[in-house]
matplotlib code that plots the C-alpha trace (Angstrom):
import matplotlib.pyplot as plt

x = [0.0, 2.8, 4.4, 1.1, 0.9, 4.5, 4.1, 0.9, 2.7, 5.7, 3.5, 1.3, 4.3, 6.1, 2.9, 2.6, 6.2, 5.9, 2.7, 4.5, 7.4, 4.8, 3.4, 6.8, 7.3, 4.4, 6.7, 8.5, 5.2, 4.2, 7.7, 7.7, 4.1, 4.8, 8.1, 6.3, 3.5, 5.7, 7.9, 11.5, 12.8, 11.1, 12.0, 15.0, 13.1, 10.1, 12.3, 14.0, 10.6, 9.5, 12.6, 12.7, 9.1, 9.4, 12.4, 10.7, 7.6, 9.6, 11.4, 8.4, 6.1, 8.8, 9.3, 5.7, 3.2, 2.7, 2.5, -0.3, -2.2, -2.1, -1.6, -4.1, -6.7, -10.2, -11.6, -11.1, -7.8, -5.1, -2.4, 1.1, 4.0, 7.4, 9.3, 6.2, 6.9, 8.0, 7.8, 5.8, 7.3, 7.3, 5.0, 2.4, 2.4, 2.0, -0.6, -3.4, -6.8, -8.4, -5.9, -2.8, -0.9, -0.8, 1.9, 4.9, 4.2, 7.2, 5.8, 2.6, 4.8, 6.5, 3.2, 1.6, 4.6, 4.5, 0.8, 1.6, 4.3, 1.6, -0.7, 2.2, 3.1, -0.4, 0.5, 3.7, 2.1, -0.6, 1.8, 4.4, 6.4, 6.1, 6.5, 9.7, 11.3, 12.2, 8.7, 7.2, 9.5, 8.7, 5.0, 5.7, 7.1, 3.8, 1.5, 3.3, 4.0, 0.8, -2.0, -2.3, -1.9, -4.6, -7.3, -5.9, -6.3, -10.0, -10.6, -7.9, -6.7, -10.0, -11.2, -14.7, -15.1, -14.6, -17.1, -19.6, -19.3, -17.4, -15.9, -12.7, -10.9, -7.6, -7.8, -9.9, -10.5, -7.7, -5.0, -6.2, -8.7, -6.4, -3.6, -5.8, -7.3, -3.9, -3.0, -6.0, -5.3, -1.8, -2.8, -5.3, -2.5, 0.1, -1.8, -1.6, 1.5, 2.3, 0.6, -1.9, -4.9, -5.4, -7.8, -11.5, -11.3, -9.0, -7.3, -3.9, -2.7, 0.8, 1.8, 4.0, 7.5, 7.5, 4.4, 6.2, 7.5, 4.0, 2.6, 5.4, 4.5, 0.9, 1.6, 4.0, 1.2, -1.2, 1.2, 1.8, -1.9, -2.1, -0.1, -2.0, -5.4, -4.2, -2.1, -5.0, -6.7, -3.9, -3.8, -3.4, -2.7, -6.1, -8.3, -11.0, -8.3, -6.4, -9.6, -10.4, -7.0, -7.5, -10.8, -9.2, -6.5, -9.0, -11.3, -8.4, -7.3, -10.8, -11.5, -8.4, -9.3, -12.9, -11.6, -9.2, -11.8, -14.5, -12.1, -10.8, -14.2, -15.5, -12.5, -12.9, -16.7, -15.9, -12.7, -12.8, -9.5, -8.1, -6.5, -3.6, -3.4, -7.1, -6.8, -3.9, -5.9, -8.9, -6.9, -5.8, -9.3, -10.6, -7.9, -8.8, -12.6, -12.2, -9.7, -12.5, -14.1, -12.4, -13.7, -17.4, -18.0, -18.1, -15.6, -18.3, -19.4, -15.7, -15.3, -18.4, -17.3, -14.0, -15.6, -17.7, -14.5, -13.0, -16.2, -16.0, -12.4, -12.5, -15.1, -13.5, -10.1, -11.7, -13.9, -11.3, -9.5, -12.3, -14.6, -12.5, -9.1, -7.4, -4.1, -3.2, -0.6, -1.2, -4.9, -4.2, -7.0, -9.6, -8.1, -7.5, -10.0, -13.2, -12.9, -11.9, -15.3, -17.1, -15.2, -16.3, -19.9, -19.7, -19.1, -22.9, -23.6, -21.9, -21.4, -24.5, -22.8, -22.2, -24.3, -24.5, -24.7, -21.6, -19.8, -20.8, -19.7, -16.3, -15.9, -16.8, -14.6, -11.5, -11.9, -12.5, -9.6, -7.0, -8.1, -8.0, -4.8, -3.1, -4.2, -2.9, 0.4, 0.7, -0.3, 2.5, 5.0, 3.9, 4.3, 7.8, 9.7, 7.5, 6.0, 6.4, 9.6, 10.2, 8.8, 12.3, 12.9, 9.6, 10.4, 13.8, 12.6, 12.8, 15.5, 18.1, 16.7, 16.0, 18.4, 21.2, 21.0, 18.9, 17.4, 18.1, 21.2, 22.0, 18.9, 19.9, 23.6, 23.0, 23.6, 27.0]
y = [0.0, 2.4, 1.8, 2.7, 5.9, 6.8, 6.1, 8.2, 11.0, 10.9, 10.9, 13.7, 15.8, 15.1, 16.0, 19.3, 20.2, 19.6, 21.7, 24.4, 24.3, 24.7, 27.7, 29.2, 28.8, 31.2, 33.9, 33.4, 33.5, 36.9, 38.2, 37.2, 38.4, 41.8, 42.2, 41.5, 44.0, 46.9, 49.1, 47.9, 50.9, 49.6, 45.9, 45.6, 47.4, 45.1, 42.1, 43.4, 44.1, 40.6, 38.7, 41.3, 40.8, 37.1, 37.2, 39.7, 37.5, 34.5, 36.3, 38.2, 35.1, 33.2, 36.0, 36.7, 36.0, 32.3, 32.7, 35.3, 33.4, 30.0, 31.1, 31.3, 34.1, 34.9, 34.6, 38.3, 39.3, 36.7, 35.7, 36.8, 34.3, 34.8, 32.2, 30.0, 26.9, 23.9, 20.4, 17.5, 14.9, 11.2, 10.5, 12.9, 11.4, 7.8, 8.8, 8.2, 9.8, 12.8, 15.2, 13.4, 15.5, 13.8, 16.1, 18.0, 21.4, 22.8, 21.7, 23.6, 26.7, 26.3, 25.9, 29.0, 31.3, 31.0, 32.0, 35.3, 36.0, 35.5, 38.1, 40.6, 39.9, 41.0, 44.5, 44.7, 44.8, 47.3, 50.0, 49.3, 52.0, 54.9, 53.6, 53.9, 50.6, 51.0, 52.3, 49.2, 46.9, 48.7, 48.1, 44.4, 44.1, 45.3, 43.3, 40.0, 40.3, 41.6, 42.7, 39.4, 37.1, 38.7, 38.3, 34.9, 34.0, 35.0, 32.3, 29.6, 30.0, 29.3, 32.9, 34.3, 34.1, 30.4, 30.2, 32.1, 29.5, 31.7, 29.3, 30.0, 26.8, 28.1, 31.9, 33.7, 36.1, 35.5, 35.7, 37.2, 39.8, 40.7, 41.5, 43.4, 45.4, 46.4, 47.4, 49.6, 51.5, 52.1, 53.1, 55.7, 57.5, 56.9, 58.2, 57.2, 57.0, 60.2, 60.3, 57.5, 59.9, 62.8, 65.8, 65.0, 61.6, 60.1, 56.9, 56.3, 52.7, 52.0, 48.7, 46.2, 45.5, 41.7, 39.7, 36.3, 36.9, 37.8, 34.7, 32.5, 34.1, 33.2, 29.6, 29.4, 30.7, 28.2, 25.4, 26.7, 27.0, 23.2, 23.3, 26.3, 24.6, 21.0, 21.4, 23.1, 19.8, 19.1, 15.3, 12.7, 9.4, 7.6, 6.8, 9.5, 12.2, 11.2, 11.3, 14.8, 16.0, 14.7, 16.6, 19.8, 19.5, 19.0, 21.8, 24.2, 23.4, 23.6, 26.9, 28.5, 27.2, 28.5, 31.9, 32.3, 31.4, 33.6, 36.6, 35.9, 35.6, 38.7, 40.7, 39.7, 40.7, 44.0, 45.2, 43.3, 41.7, 38.9, 40.6, 38.6, 40.5, 40.0, 36.2, 36.0, 37.8, 35.7, 32.5, 34.0, 35.2, 31.7, 30.4, 33.1, 32.3, 28.6, 29.0, 29.6, 26.2, 23.8, 20.6, 20.6, 21.7, 19.2, 19.8, 21.4, 23.7, 24.6, 25.5, 27.7, 29.4, 30.2, 31.4, 33.9, 35.1, 35.7, 37.5, 39.7, 40.6, 42.2, 44.9, 45.4, 46.2, 48.6, 50.4, 50.6, 52.7, 54.6, 55.3, 55.2, 56.3, 53.5, 52.9, 49.2, 48.2, 44.5, 44.3, 42.8, 44.6, 43.3, 39.8, 39.2, 41.6, 41.8, 38.2, 37.1, 38.4, 36.4, 33.3, 33.7, 34.2, 31.3, 28.9, 29.1, 27.6, 24.2, 23.8, 23.0, 24.1, 27.7, 30.7, 33.8, 35.9, 34.4, 34.8, 38.5, 39.1, 37.5, 39.7, 42.9, 42.0, 41.2, 44.3, 46.7, 45.4, 45.2, 48.5, 50.6, 49.2, 49.4, 52.9, 54.0, 52.4, 53.8, 57.2, 57.1, 56.0, 58.8, 61.4, 60.1, 58.3, 59.3, 56.6, 58.1, 58.6, 62.0, 62.9, 62.9, 59.4, 58.1, 59.6, 57.9, 54.7, 53.5, 51.0, 53.7, 55.8, 52.9, 50.1, 51.8, 49.4, 48.5, 45.2, 45.6, 47.8, 46.7, 48.5, 51.9, 51.5, 50.1, 53.5, 54.1]
z = [0.0, 0.9, -2.5, -4.2, -2.2, -3.0, -6.7, -6.9, -5.0, -7.3, -10.4, -9.3, -8.2, -11.6, -13.5, -11.5, -12.2, -15.9, -16.1, -14.2, -16.7, -19.5, -17.8, -17.3, -21.0, -21.4, -20.2, -23.6, -25.3, -23.8, -24.5, -28.2, -28.7, -27.2, -29.0, -32.2, -31.6, -30.6, -32.8, -33.4, -31.4, -28.2, -28.5, -26.2, -23.4, -23.6, -23.6, -20.4, -18.8, -19.3, -18.0, -15.2, -14.1, -14.1, -11.8, -9.5, -9.4, -8.4, -5.6, -4.2, -4.3, -2.4, 0.2, 1.0, -1.8, -1.3, 2.4, 2.0, -0.6, 1.2, 4.8, 7.7, 7.6, 8.5, 5.0, 4.1, 5.7, 5.0, 7.4, 6.5, 6.6, 5.1, 3.1, 3.4, 1.1, 3.0, 1.7, 3.1, 5.3, 4.4, 7.4, 6.2, 2.8, 4.1, 6.6, 4.1, 4.4, 2.8, 4.5, 3.3, 0.7, -2.8, -4.3, -3.1, -1.6, -3.3, -6.7, -5.7, -5.0, -8.4, -10.2, -8.4, -8.9, -12.7, -12.5, -10.7, -13.4, -16.0, -14.4, -14.4, -18.0, -19.0, -17.7, -19.7, -23.1, -22.2, -21.0, -23.7, -25.6, -23.1, -19.5, -17.5, -17.0, -13.3, -12.4, -14.1, -12.1, -8.9, -9.6, -10.3, -6.7, -5.3, -7.6, -7.3, -3.6, -2.3, -4.7, -6.5, -3.6, -1.5, -4.1, -4.9, -1.3, -1.4, -4.0, -4.1, -0.5, 1.0, 1.4, 1.3, -2.5, -2.4, 0.5, -1.6, -4.4, -6.8, -9.4, -11.3, -12.3, -13.5, -13.3, -15.9, -13.0, -10.4, -13.1, -16.3, -15.2, -12.3, -14.7, -17.2, -14.3, -13.0, -16.6, -17.2, -13.9, -15.2, -18.7, -17.4, -15.5, -18.2, -21.2, -24.9, -27.0, -28.9, -32.3, -31.4, -31.4, -33.6, -33.6, -34.1, -32.5, -35.2, -34.3, -35.9, -36.2, -34.9, -36.4, -34.7, -36.0, -36.4, -37.1, -37.4, -33.8, -32.6, -34.2, -32.6, -29.2, -29.6, -30.5, -27.4, -25.2, -26.8, -25.9, -22.4, -21.7, -21.6, -18.5, -17.2, -17.4, -17.3, -14.2, -12.3, -12.2, -9.6, -9.9, -12.7, -10.8, -11.1, -14.1, -13.2, -12.9, -16.0, -18.0, -16.5, -17.5, -21.0, -21.3, -20.0, -22.7, -25.4, -24.3, -24.0, -27.5, -29.0, -27.3, -28.7, -32.2, -31.9, -30.6, -33.6, -36.2, -34.6, -34.6, -38.1, -39.7, -37.9, -38.9, -42.5, -42.4, -40.7, -42.3, -45.6, -44.9, -42.8, -39.9, -38.4, -35.1, -34.5, -35.3, -32.8, -30.2, -30.9, -30.1, -26.8, -26.1, -26.6, -24.2, -21.5, -21.9, -21.2, -18.3, -15.8, -16.5, -18.9, -17.2, -17.4, -21.1, -23.9, -26.7, -28.8, -26.0, -25.3, -29.0, -28.8, -25.6, -27.2, -30.3, -28.4, -26.8, -30.2, -31.3, -28.2, -28.4, -31.9, -31.1, -27.6, -29.1, -31.6, -29.1, -26.4, -29.0, -30.6, -27.7, -24.5, -26.0, -24.1, -25.8, -25.4, -28.0, -27.7, -26.9, -23.5, -21.6, -24.1, -24.3, -20.6, -19.0, -21.1, -22.2, -18.7, -17.5, -20.3, -19.3, -15.6, -16.7, -19.2, -16.2, -15.5, -18.9, -18.3, -14.5, -12.5, -9.3, -10.6, -9.4, -11.5, -8.3, -7.0, -10.3, -10.4, -6.8, -7.7, -10.8, -9.0, -6.0, -7.9, -10.3, -7.4, -5.2, -8.1, -9.7, -6.5, -5.1, -8.5, -9.2, -5.8, -6.5, -10.0, -8.6, -6.0, -8.6, -10.9, -8.2, -7.1, -9.7, -12.7, -14.9, -18.3, -20.3, -21.8, -25.2, -26.7, -25.4, -26.7, -30.1, -30.3, -28.7, -25.1, -26.1, -26.1, -23.2, -20.9, -21.9, -23.8, -26.7, -29.7, -30.5, -34.2, -34.5, -38.0, -39.3, -38.0, -38.9, -42.4, -44.0, -42.3]

ax = plt.figure().add_subplot(projection="3d")
ax.plot(x, y, z, "-o")
ax.set_aspect("equal")
plt.show()
């Protein structure tokens, strides 16, 4: 019997670690996607932001984030413990019963830390091309160490949202809407890029520099999402759980495909052309939409949920620009925020345990907490360090001003 328990423990731990590694690879996806959708003069800075934020997330989540999110608390106010991840003892594993751990606690820490990095990556693309690097990294410390873990505790740490019946399987709200909400708070204070909006409400497109890179980034994210959703099942060592993981993988894939096709067809009908950037964002929208509940839908239902996400993201990106003058170079606020809300509401369509009231309470709670706290932090940074580069630095590109190098130096020196 002990050998069976040990084997199951080893298998579930290994599965958890592999899924965590897949989610970590999403950091490369976000980096490539954002690098492709910004102008070449801003590429090195956005690469620096992404590797920097990932490292900050790992350190801050180790120091206090994990202990806040999974520590003791009263349901609303979490407990605070530092350096909180300690692994299970052999005795605890072999004890048996419902309370016995079935995977390594450190594997859980690793899996969770890559989630918080994902939330911060969403912010990176929305504030691209005009934000100061060090102000961004300072915000990353606060989001990953405190803002994210507290709302994560309310759902995944056994807090009051979990008690109310709010459902969010892998993080349409806890991860994706959280990141998008922090981003929109920053964008409001940061303002639009120079030249984005003209007189009379004119919106000027600012194309990205590298569409192959953006496409590669999207496909990397698509791959990483199998770990994101599949790992959130937490267990794979019996027949029922293995079948559940297989269904989660299939539904994740189908939702992405449905989202891409929905966005691609809508863009063709609306603009008269196939729009690659909308197709890419459609795939990501489908993935975000299914993340709240990838287990209870059938593959057909998952495809439709993803397709609706793709149909939502196109007008959201357009009207964020035209109506609200929210300058989001990569469409992150629409993909992860607006479609994240759709994903949370769509849970009610396939999960009989879901409550629309509980889902709405969860949406409002996460948005209010993250927006208010993020706005305050961004405001303090704006008043102290400043959050926007100078007009001259923005014109020349933040690569030179913030990083002192260019991602593509041969282009600028070709004429010498």
